[in-house]
N, C-alpha and C positions, 0 to 999 in steps of 0.2 A: 154285369155280373150275374149270372143265371141264379135263379132262386137256389138256396142251399137245401139239400136233403139232410135231414137231422137224425142223429142216433142218440137217444136219450140214455143216460146212466144215472142211476140213482144209489147213493151209498152213503154210509156213514163215515166219518173221518177216518177210523181205524180200518176200513175196507177199501178206502182209496189207495191206488199208488202214490208214491211220492210225485212221480211225473205229473199225475192227473191233478193231484191237488196244487202242485206247483203252478200248472196252467191256470188253474181256478184263481189263485192269488194274484198271479201276473195280471190277469184282466181286471179282478176286482181293484188292485192298487192302481191300474191304469185309469180306469173308469172314476172310482170314488175318491182316489187321493190325487193323482195328476191331473185328470181332465176337468174335474171339479174344483180344482185347487182347494183343497180341504185336508188339511193335517189333523189326523186324528188316528186312533188305535184300529186299523183295519181289522188285522186277525183278533177275535175276541172269545170271552168264554163259551159263546153259542156254538162255535165251530166244533168243539169235540162232542156235542151231544146233538146237533142238528142232523137233518137229513140233506145231503147236497145233490142238487140236479145239475148235471154238466150236459149240454147239448152239443155234440160234435157233429162237424161237417168233415168228412174225412178224418184227417189226424189233427183237425185245428178245433179249438173250443169256439165256438161260435156264440153260445148264451149260457147263462148261469143264473141259479137262485139257490137259496137255501129255505128250508122249513123247519122251524123250530116246533117240538111237540106242544100239545096243549100243557098248559102249567109251567113252561119253560120261560117263555119271554112274555105271555100274555095267557089268559085262562083259555083261549082257543089256540088251535094250530096257527102259526103266523108264518107268514112269507116276508122274506127279506133279501137284501143284496141283489136284487134282480138287475140283470145286465143283459144287454147284447154287444158283444165286441164290435169296436168300430168298424172293422173291416166287413161286418156282416149286417149292418144297419141297412134300413129302407127295404126290408125282403119280408117283413111279417113274422119275424122269428119270435119276436117277443110274445105275439099272440099265440104261437104254438108252445112256447116255453111255459106261459101262465096256464093255458088249457092243460098242459101235462100235469103241471103241479096241483092244479084243483082237482083234476080227477083222481090224482093219487092221494090227495088229503080227503076226498069223498069216499073213497075205496078203505082207506086206514082208519078214518075216524067219521063213520056215517052220521050224517044229520048235524054234525057240527059246523058252527060258523067258521069263518077264516078272517084273520085280522092282518093288517099292513100298516106301517107308517110309511107313507108315500109321500115322495117329493110332490109338491104341490102342482107343478107344471105337468104331471102325469094323471091327475085326478080323472079326466075323461077316459083316459086308458082303462083305468080300473074300473071306472063305473061301467064300462062296456062289460065287464065280466059280473057286473052285479054288486060291487062294492059301494057302499055309501059312505059318505064323511060321517064321523062321529066325534069330531074334535073342531076346534077352531085352528086356524093355521098357528103353528108354532115353529121356532128355530131350532133345527137339531145340526150341530156343527155348522151353524150361520147359514144353513139352507132351509128355505121354506118347506114345511111338511104338513100334512094332514093326517090324522089316524083315519083309517076306514075299516068298515066291517062288511063283510060278505054274510048276510044274515043266516043262510043255510048253505051247507055245502050241496048246491044244486046238481 
């Protein structure tokens, strides 16, 4: 499969069309509930107040994440629900998605750190963007996680 060309879409929940938010939820449930065999409340109280970043390849949602404003989930802007749709994995889209999110955070909240609750197996991925572990491993929904901080919005 050739490398996907991405079109980024940033929006608050109220500005997303129903089909766009549905596409995001389909991928979030497919990855975080079905693929990871983890029963939990996927849609939560952060959705209405977060920024949603959808990365489209043509008319297909290739990748997604959301950014919570400072003081909403953590004192810093925080990234969560980071995913690449299964059909688009192995193309480096996760790096493009995270780079876009961090650039937006730096522009929106200059000089602020970023925080993430990362699945432990992705530590090296997030470290490549300047995140450092700031907690011991803990279980979140029976999946090993580590809280990580990117000290500055570089």
